C-alpha positions in Angstrom: -9.6 -17.2 -16.4 -10.5 -15.6 -19.9 -13.9 -15.1 -19.4 -15.9 -12.5 -21.0 -17.4 -9.8 -18.6 -19.4 -7.6 -21.3 -22.5 -9.1 -19.6 -22.1 -7.1 -16.6 -24.2 -3.8 -16.7 -22.4 -1.1 -14.3 -19.5 0.1 -16.3 -17.7 0.4 -12.6 -18.2 -3.2 -11.8 -17.3 -4.4 -15.5 -14.0 -2.2 -15.6 -13.0 -3.6 -12.0 -13.9 -7.3 -12.9 -12.1 -6.9 -16.5 -9.0 -5.3 -14.9 -8.7 -7.6 -12.1 -8.8 -10.8 -14.4 -6.4 -8.9 -16.9 -4.0 -8.2 -14.2 -3.9 -11.8 -12.8 -3.4 -13.0 -16.6 -0.4 -10.9 -17.1 1.0 -12.4 -13.5 0.0 -9.8 -10.9 -0.5 -11.0 -7.7 -3.9 -11.2 -6.1 -3.5 -8.9 -3.5 -1.5 -6.4 -5.9 -4.4 -6.7 -8.7 -7.2 -6.3 -6.0 -5.5 -3.1 -4.6 -5.2 -1.7 -8.2 -9.0 -2.5 -8.4 -9.8 -1.2 -5.6 -8.4 2.2 -7.0 -9.9 2.0 -9.9 -13.5 1.5 -8.4 -12.9 4.8 -6.5 -11.8 6.6 -10.1 -15.1 5.7 -10.7 -16.4 6.5 -7.4 -14.6 9.4 -5.5 -17.2 9.6 -2.9 -16.7 6.3 -1.6 -14.9 5.2 1.3 -11.6 2.8 1.1 -13.9 0.3 3.1 -16.7 0.5 1.0 -14.7 0.3 -2.0 -12.7 -2.8 -0.7 -15.9 -4.4 0.2 -17.3 -3.9 -2.9 -14.4 -5.0 -5.3 -14.1 -8.3 -3.0 -17.6 -8.8 -3.9 -17.4 -8.3 -7.4 -14.0 -10.7 -8.0 -15.4 -13.6 -5.5 -19.3 -13.2 -7.6 -17.7 -13.1 -11.4 -14.4 -14.5 -10.7 -14.2 -16.6 -8.1 -18.3 -18.2 -8.3 -18.2 -17.5 -12.0 -21.5 -16.4 -12.0 -22.9 -14.5 -14.9 -26.1 -13.3 -11.9 -26.2 -9.5 -11.2 -23.9 -8.9 -8.2 -24.8 -6.7 -5.2 -23.5 -3.0 -5.7 -23.5 0.5 -6.5 -27.0 2.2 -8.1 -24.7 3.7 -11.2 -24.8 2.6 -14.7 
């Protein structure tokens, strides 16, 4: 892991991906890290449903961590 995700434009997305990476590096299991990041997303977006939060967090983790893509990921419209 150990990647810098500062290229991610949306603050909520960058926070989620960075938190996931750091939790996994600290020894958290995948699902625990995912749950924590879903909660983090909902702190940034309390209006989001749990279903929406889980979908976006899963997409972002897959896009930036799983595929190591630097391209923009689909997601919310915030900054």
